[in-house]
C-alpha positions as CSV (number, residue, x, y, z in Angstrom):
1,M,10.1,-50.2,45.2
2,A,10.8,-46.5,44.5
3,G,9.6,-44.9,41.4
4,V,12.2,-43.0,39.5
5,K,10.5,-40.5,36.4
6,M,12.1,-39.2,33.7
7,G,9.5,-37.2,31.1
8,Q,6.8,-39.8,30.5
9,M,8.5,-43.1,31.9
10,T,9.0,-44.6,35.0
11,Y,11.5,-46.9,36.3
12,R,11.0,-49.3,39.0
13,V,13.9,-49.8,41.3
14,R,13.6,-52.0,44.8
15,R,14.9,-50.0,47.7
16,A,17.7,-51.6,49.7
17,P,17.4,-51.6,53.3
18,P,19.3,-49.1,55.4
19,S,22.9,-50.2,54.7
20,P,26.7,-48.6,54.5
21,P,26.3,-47.3,50.8
22,I,27.8,-48.8,48.2
23,P,32.0,-47.9,47.5
24,L,31.9,-45.7,44.0
25,H,34.5,-47.8,42.7
26,S,32.0,-50.7,42.6
27,T,31.3,-51.9,39.4
28,D,28.1,-53.9,41.1
29,W,25.1,-51.4,40.2
30,G,22.9,-54.2,38.6
31,P,20.6,-54.6,35.8
32,E,18.3,-52.2,36.7
33,G,20.9,-49.3,37.3
34,R,22.3,-50.7,33.7
35,S,18.7,-49.8,32.5
36,I,18.5,-46.4,33.3
37,L,21.9,-45.5,32.3
38,A,21.7,-46.6,28.8
39,F,18.0,-44.7,29.0
40,L,19.7,-41.4,30.3
41,Q,22.6,-42.2,27.4
42,F,20.1,-42.3,24.7
43,N,18.0,-39.2,25.7
44,F,21.4,-37.2,26.3
45,C,23.1,-37.6,23.5
46,R,20.0,-36.0,22.0
47,A,19.5,-33.3,24.3
48,S,20.5,-29.9,22.5
49,L,19.8,-27.8,26.0
50,F,21.8,-28.0,29.5
51,T,20.0,-30.8,31.7
52,T,19.7,-31.5,35.4
53,V,18.7,-35.2,36.0
54,N,17.7,-35.9,39.9
55,L,17.5,-39.9,40.1
56,E,16.8,-41.1,43.5
57,L,18.4,-44.3,43.9
58,A,17.6,-46.2,47.4
59,G,19.1,-49.8,46.0
60,K,21.9,-50.2,43.8
61,Q,24.1,-46.6,42.9
62,L,25.3,-45.8,39.7
63,Q,28.8,-45.3,39.2
64,L,30.6,-42.1,38.5
65,H,33.1,-43.4,36.3
66,A,30.1,-45.0,34.4
67,L,28.1,-41.5,34.1
68,S,31.3,-39.7,33.0
69,Q,31.3,-41.5,29.8
70,L,28.3,-39.9,28.7
71,Q,29.4,-37.5,25.4
72,T,26.6,-35.1,25.8
73,H,25.9,-31.5,26.6
74,V,24.5,-32.4,30.3
75,V,26.2,-30.1,32.3
76,T,25.2,-31.7,35.9
77,V,24.0,-35.0,36.9
78,T,22.5,-35.2,40.5
79,I,22.1,-38.3,42.1
80,F,20.9,-38.6,45.3
81,F,22.1,-41.9,47.3
82,A,20.3,-43.6,50.2
83,H,21.9,-43.7,53.3
84,K,21.3,-44.7,57.1
85,T,20.3,-41.4,57.9
86,N,18.5,-40.7,54.8
87,T,20.0,-37.7,53.9
88,P,20.9,-37.3,50.3
89,T,24.2,-36.7,48.9
90,M,24.9,-34.5,45.9
91,L,27.6,-35.0,43.2
92,K,28.6,-32.5,40.2
93,L,30.3,-33.7,37.3
94,P,32.3,-31.4,35.6
95,P,30.9,-30.4,32.1
96,P,32.5,-32.3,28.9
97,P,35.0,-30.3,26.9
98,P,33.1,-27.9,23.8
99,P,33.7,-29.2,20.2
100,T,37.0,-28.9,19.1
101,R,37.6,-25.8,16.6
102,T,40.6,-24.3,15.9
103,A,41.8,-21.2,14.0
104,A,43.1,-23.7,11.3
105,T,38.5,-24.0,10.5
106,H,36.9,-21.5,12.3
107,K,37.3,-17.4,13.3
108,W,35.7,-15.7,16.1
109,R,34.1,-12.2,14.8
110,F,32.4,-9.5,17.0
111,G,29.1,-7.7,16.1
112,Y,27.6,-4.5,17.5
113,G,25.6,-3.3,14.5
114,S,24.0,-5.3,11.6
115,N,26.1,-8.3,12.8
116,L,24.6,-8.4,16.2
117,G,21.4,-10.8,16.0
118,L,21.9,-14.2,15.6
119,K,18.6,-14.7,13.8
120,T,20.2,-12.1,11.4
121,L,23.4,-14.2,10.5
122,R,21.8,-17.0,10.3
123,E,19.1,-16.2,7.8
124,K,20.1,-12.9,6.1
125,K,23.6,-13.3,5.8
126,N,23.9,-17.3,5.7
127,L,26.4,-18.1,8.2
128,S,27.0,-21.4,9.7
129,V,27.2,-20.0,13.5
130,D,28.8,-22.3,15.7
131,R,28.9,-20.2,18.8
132,Y,26.9,-17.3,20.2
133,H,27.9,-15.3,23.1
134,V,26.6,-11.8,24.0
135,G,29.6,-9.4,26.4
136,I,31.2,-6.5,26.3
137,I,34.7,-5.2,24.6
138,K,36.5,-2.9,26.7
139,G,38.3,0.4,25.6
140,Y,35.6,0.8,22.9
141,E,32.2,2.8,22.6
142,L,29.8,3.4,19.6
143,C,29.6,6.7,18.2
144,K,27.4,9.7,19.7
145,I,24.7,9.4,16.7
146,L,25.8,5.6,15.3
147,S,28.2,7.4,13.1
148,A,28.0,5.8,9.2
149,I,31.3,3.9,8.7
150,F,30.7,3.2,4.7
151,W,33.8,5.5,4.3
152,I,35.5,4.9,0.5
153,C,39.1,6.1,0.2
154,C,38.9,7.4,-2.7
155,A,42.6,9.2,-3.4
156,R,42.7,10.2,-7.0
157,L,39.4,7.9,-7.2
158,H,38.4,9.2,-10.9
159,L,36.0,6.3,-12.4
160,L,35.2,2.9,-10.8
161,C,33.6,0.2,-13.4
162,C,30.9,-1.9,-12.4
163,I,31.5,-5.2,-11.0
164,Y,28.3,-7.0,-12.1
165,Y,28.0,-10.5,-13.5
166,Y,24.3,-10.8,-14.8
167,H,23.9,-14.7,-14.5
168,H,24.7,-14.5,-10.8
169,Y,23.7,-11.1,-9.5
170,L,26.6,-10.4,-7.3
171,N,26.0,-7.9,-5.1
172,F,29.1,-5.8,-5.2
173,L,29.1,-1.7,-5.3
174,C,28.9,-0.5,-8.7
175,F,30.0,3.5,-9.0
176,Y,29.2,5.7,-11.0
177,Y,31.3,8.1,-9.1
178,D,34.1,10.8,-9.5
179,C,35.7,12.8,-7.1
180,D,38.4,15.2,-6.4
181,D,41.0,14.4,-4.0
182,D,40.4,16.0,-1.0
183,V,37.3,14.0,-0.9
184,D,37.9,10.9,1.4
185,F,35.2,9.4,2.7
186,M,30.9,9.5,2.8
187,P,28.6,8.4,5.4
188,G,26.1,5.6,5.0
189,L,25.0,4.3,1.6
190,N,22.5,7.0,0.4
191,E,21.5,9.8,3.0
192,Y,17.8,9.5,1.7
193,V,17.1,6.0,2.7
194,E,20.3,4.6,4.6
195,P,22.1,8.1,6.3
196,A,24.3,6.2,8.5
197,W,25.5,3.1,10.0
198,A,26.9,2.0,13.4
199,A,30.7,3.0,14.2
200,I,33.2,2.3,16.8
201,R,35.8,5.0,18.1
202,P,38.2,4.3,20.8
203,S,37.2,5.1,24.7
204,P,39.8,3.8,27.3
205,D,36.9,4.2,29.9
206,S,33.9,2.9,27.8
207,E,32.5,-0.7,26.9
208,L,30.9,-2.0,23.7
209,H,28.4,-4.7,24.4
210,G,27.6,-7.0,21.0
211,S,27.8,-10.8,20.2
212,A,30.6,-12.9,19.5
213,F,29.7,-15.5,17.1
214,L,32.4,-18.6,15.6
215,I,32.2,-19.2,11.6
216,P,34.1,-21.2,9.4
217,N,37.2,-19.6,7.8
218,A,35.8,-19.0,4.5
219,E,32.4,-17.2,5.7
220,A,34.7,-15.2,7.7
221,E,36.7,-14.1,5.1
222,G,33.7,-13.6,3.2
223,L,32.2,-11.3,5.8
224,D,35.3,-9.6,6.4
225,R,35.1,-8.6,2.4
226,Q,31.6,-7.5,2.9
227,E,32.8,-5.0,5.8
228,G,35.2,-3.6,3.3
229,G,35.3,0.1,5.4
230,Y,37.0,-1.7,8.6
231,N,40.2,-3.4,9.5
232,V,40.0,-6.8,11.2
233,E,41.7,-6.2,15.0
234,D,42.3,-8.8,17.2
235,I,40.9,-7.9,20.7
236,D,39.6,-9.9,23.9
237,F,35.7,-10.2,24.5
238,T,34.0,-11.1,27.9
239,T,31.0,-12.9,28.1
240,Y,28.4,-11.8,30.5
241,D,29.1,-15.0,32.3
242,G,32.8,-14.3,32.1
243,E,34.3,-16.5,29.7
244,V,37.3,-14.8,27.7
245,I,37.9,-14.6,24.0
246,N,39.9,-13.6,21.4
247,V,37.7,-12.2,18.5
248,G,38.1,-10.0,15.4
249,L,36.6,-6.5,16.2
250,Y,35.4,-4.5,12.5
251,V,37.4,-1.1,13.4
252,P,36.6,1.5,11.0
253,K,39.7,1.8,8.6
254,K,39.2,5.7,8.7
255,P,39.5,6.7,12.4
256,Y,36.9,8.7,14.0
257,V,37.9,12.3,14.6
258,E,35.7,14.7,16.9
259,G,34.5,17.6,15.0
260,S,36.0,16.3,11.4
261,S,34.3,13.5,11.2
262,S,30.5,13.1,9.4
263,E,27.7,11.8,11.3
264,A,24.3,10.9,10.7
265,I,21.0,9.3,11.7
266,P,20.4,5.9,10.9
267,S,17.1,4.7,9.2
268,Y,14.6,3.4,11.0
269,R,15.2,0.0,9.2
270,Y,19.1,-0.2,10.4
271,L,17.9,0.7,13.8
272,K,15.5,-1.5,14.0
273,L,17.9,-4.1,13.4
274,L,19.9,-2.9,16.1
275,K,17.3,-3.3,18.9
276,D,16.0,-6.6,17.4
277,G,19.6,-8.2,17.7
278,A,20.5,-6.8,21.1
279,R,17.1,-8.0,22.7
280,E,17.4,-11.2,20.9
281,G,20.8,-11.9,22.1
282,G,19.8,-10.6,25.9
283,L,22.1,-7.5,26.0
284,A,22.2,-5.5,29.4
285,Q,19.4,-3.1,30.0
286,H,21.4,-0.2,29.8
287,W,22.3,-1.0,26.7
288,L,18.8,-1.8,25.2
289,D,18.0,1.9,26.7
290,M,20.6,3.6,24.8
291,L,19.6,2.1,21.4
292,D,15.8,3.3,22.2
293,S,16.8,6.5,22.8
294,V,18.7,7.1,19.5
295,E,16.5,9.0,17.0
296,H,16.0,7.5,13.2
297,Y,15.8,9.4,10.3
298,I,12.7,10.9,8.8
299,T,12.3,12.2,5.4
300,P,12.6,16.2,6.1
301,P,9.1,17.6,4.0
302,H,10.7,19.9,2.0
303,I,12.5,16.2,0.3
304,R,9.2,14.8,0.2
305,E,7.3,17.6,-1.6
306,K,10.3,17.6,-4.0
307,T,9.9,13.8,-4.7
308,L,6.2,14.0,-5.5
309,Q,7.0,16.9,-7.8
310,L,9.0,14.7,-9.8
311,I,6.5,12.0,-9.8
312,A,3.6,14.5,-10.8
313,E,6.3,16.1,-13.6
314,F,6.6,12.2,-15.0
315,H,2.6,11.9,-14.9
316,S,2.2,15.1,-16.7
317,D,4.8,14.9,-19.4
318,D,3.3,13.9,-22.6
319,T,6.2,12.3,-23.9
320,R,7.2,10.0,-20.9
321,K,3.8,9.3,-19.1
322,D,2.8,6.5,-21.1
323,E,5.6,5.0,-21.4
324,L,5.3,1.3,-20.3
325,W,8.3,-1.4,-20.2
326,S,8.2,-5.1,-19.8
327,A,10.7,-6.6,-17.9
328,E,12.6,-7.8,-20.7
329,K,13.5,-4.0,-22.0
330,L,14.5,-3.1,-18.2
331,A,16.7,-5.9,-18.0
332,Q,18.8,-4.6,-21.2
333,H,19.6,-1.3,-18.9
334,D,22.1,-3.3,-16.8
335,G,25.1,-1.1,-17.3
336,S,26.7,-3.5,-19.9
337,D,26.0,-0.9,-22.8
338,P,25.1,2.4,-21.2
339,D,25.9,4.5,-24.4
340,N,22.9,2.8,-26.3
341,F,20.9,1.0,-23.1
342,P,21.5,3.9,-20.4
343,T,22.0,2.7,-17.0
344,C,18.0,1.9,-15.3
345,T,16.6,0.5,-12.2
346,S,13.4,0.1,-11.2
347,I,11.3,1.1,-7.6
348,M,7.7,0.2,-7.3
349,Q,6.2,1.0,-10.8
350,Y,8.6,3.6,-11.7
351,V,11.3,2.9,-14.3
352,V,14.5,5.2,-13.1
353,Q,17.3,6.0,-15.3
354,I,20.4,6.7,-13.3
355,N,22.6,9.3,-12.8
356,K,26.2,8.1,-14.2
357,E,28.0,10.1,-11.6
358,K,26.3,8.3,-8.2
359,W,27.2,4.6,-7.3
360,I,24.1,2.5,-7.6
361,F,24.4,-1.5,-6.4
362,G,25.1,-3.6,-9.2
363,S,21.9,-6.0,-8.4
364,W,19.9,-3.2,-8.8
365,V,20.9,-2.3,-12.1
366,G,18.2,-3.5,-14.9
367,H,16.0,-4.8,-12.2
368,N,13.1,-3.9,-10.3
369,I,14.4,-3.8,-6.7
370,T,10.7,-3.7,-4.8
371,R,11.2,-7.4,-3.6
372,R,14.7,-6.7,-2.8
373,N,14.1,-3.4,-0.7
374,L,11.2,-5.2,1.2
375,C,13.4,-8.1,1.8
376,Q,16.6,-5.5,3.3
377,F,13.5,-4.4,5.5
378,Q,12.4,-7.5,7.0
379,G,15.8,-8.8,7.4
380,K,15.7,-11.8,4.9
381,S,18.1,-12.8,3.0
382,L,18.8,-11.1,-0.4
383,D,20.3,-14.1,-2.0
384,T,18.0,-16.4,-1.4
385,N,14.6,-14.3,-1.9
386,D,15.2,-11.7,-4.4
387,V,14.4,-12.7,-8.3
388,R,15.5,-11.8,-11.3
389,Y,12.8,-11.1,-14.4
390,D,13.8,-14.4,-16.2
391,G,13.9,-16.8,-12.8
392,P,10.8,-18.7,-11.4
393,G,8.9,-17.1,-8.5
394,Y,9.5,-13.5,-10.2
395,R,5.6,-13.2,-10.8
396,P,3.9,-11.7,-9.0
397,L,5.6,-8.9,-7.9
398,P,5.1,-7.6,-4.4
399,K,1.6,-5.6,-4.2
400,L,1.7,-2.3,-2.1
401,C,-1.8,-2.6,-0.7
402,E,-0.4,-5.8,1.2
403,C,2.7,-3.8,2.4
404,S,3.2,-2.0,6.0
405,E,2.9,1.8,6.0
406,D,6.9,1.4,7.1
407,E,7.7,-0.9,4.3
408,R,6.1,1.7,1.7
409,E,7.8,4.4,3.4
410,Y,10.7,2.4,2.6
411,L,10.6,1.7,-0.6
412,M,9.4,5.8,-1.5
413,Q,12.9,6.1,0.3
414,S,14.5,4.2,-2.0
415,L,12.9,6.2,-4.8
416,E,13.9,9.4,-3.2
417,G,17.6,8.2,-3.0
418,Q,17.8,8.0,-6.7
419,L,15.7,11.0,-7.9
420,H,17.3,13.2,-5.4
421,R,20.8,12.3,-6.8
422,G,20.1,13.4,-10.4
423,G,17.8,10.3,-11.4
424,K,14.9,10.8,-13.6
425,I,11.7,8.8,-14.3
426,V,11.6,7.7,-17.6
427,A,8.5,4.9,-17.8
428,Q,7.0,2.6,-15.6
429,L,6.7,-0.9,-15.5
430,E,4.1,-2.7,-16.8
431,P,4.4,-6.3,-15.4
432,F,4.8,-4.3,-11.6
433,L,1.5,-2.0,-12.5
434,A,-0.7,-5.7,-13.7
435,D,0.5,-7.5,-10.2
436,Q,-1.5,-4.6,-8.1
437,S,-5.0,-5.5,-9.3
């Protein structure tokens, strides 16, 4: 008898005396062969990874046509047949066809910035990624210093109203922004906290490394709206294994022009997002080295000095320093009635009145955004983890003593982004102060 081991189970099959092998088309493979086949079929159907199974069958031979009926992810089943010479023969089965995904149900998109990592796509952006590959697109390169691509075309843009629905907390941009006709783009979201995002430009001799991911059409359309500063262009993507896939590439709507387009340095958070996604996907080493060589934004000393001065002025102002707001009072300042309740947000313990000439996220107004900022820094879903004051789980608010140094710096930069754009500290948030002890 010969033992055939599969996991923790051992099957015994009778060793046949030396004789010509049974022809492959024969159906005479016996009850023991059927038992092994049933075991394989049960376990293969549960497998989520490619598997190679070696079977030493000295007696009856499993049929190739029977094995080919296994509708699984298994690529190769190797069978060793006993011959008179005892020389093993290896047979390979072709891989089963991939699940059917058509343009009617799914679309391919390519990520090279915040859409690069699979973990980010699934956990932060809540996308149902069906397939995921890493590889290259020829003819494009990242801009020299990861240029900002959040360009807002604003010909004759004078005042964009706030798109904000309180009960659903939609994450649209809320603008209080007036500009001249000759202003045609702005880098990043905020030069004090998120100065730049990844951008690409045509380069015939270059390669762009990143990930291709297949998602349902509705999610692809939502992602396209989210990436509003880009056009989606069809282009061929080649995996590191050589498979060619037609994908949608996000190309900046305003082309990069050497010498005239603004460039900036990305934040520590954003650059870390790119590096983590690249390593998670297993991008080429030279691409990882390139990302590691990029500098991230560090608050200049004179900016931080001014920030601390503005905070000190608040604490020394008798008309403001003792002002404590409740979460309910902050919620009234959500931009819906700016004449009676000037638009405010809250970062850490400080309540900041927003400069109406500057934009702010609609999800920030009337809300303490400390938890939201931390979720952004940690790569967590904002929609899932951020909680408004009247929602379950709002309290306790995050404790600064439990935050890392990098997280506290990100929060300070977020506060800086409002104070240095004309915002003013008007109060402290009582529930935040209470939850710090």
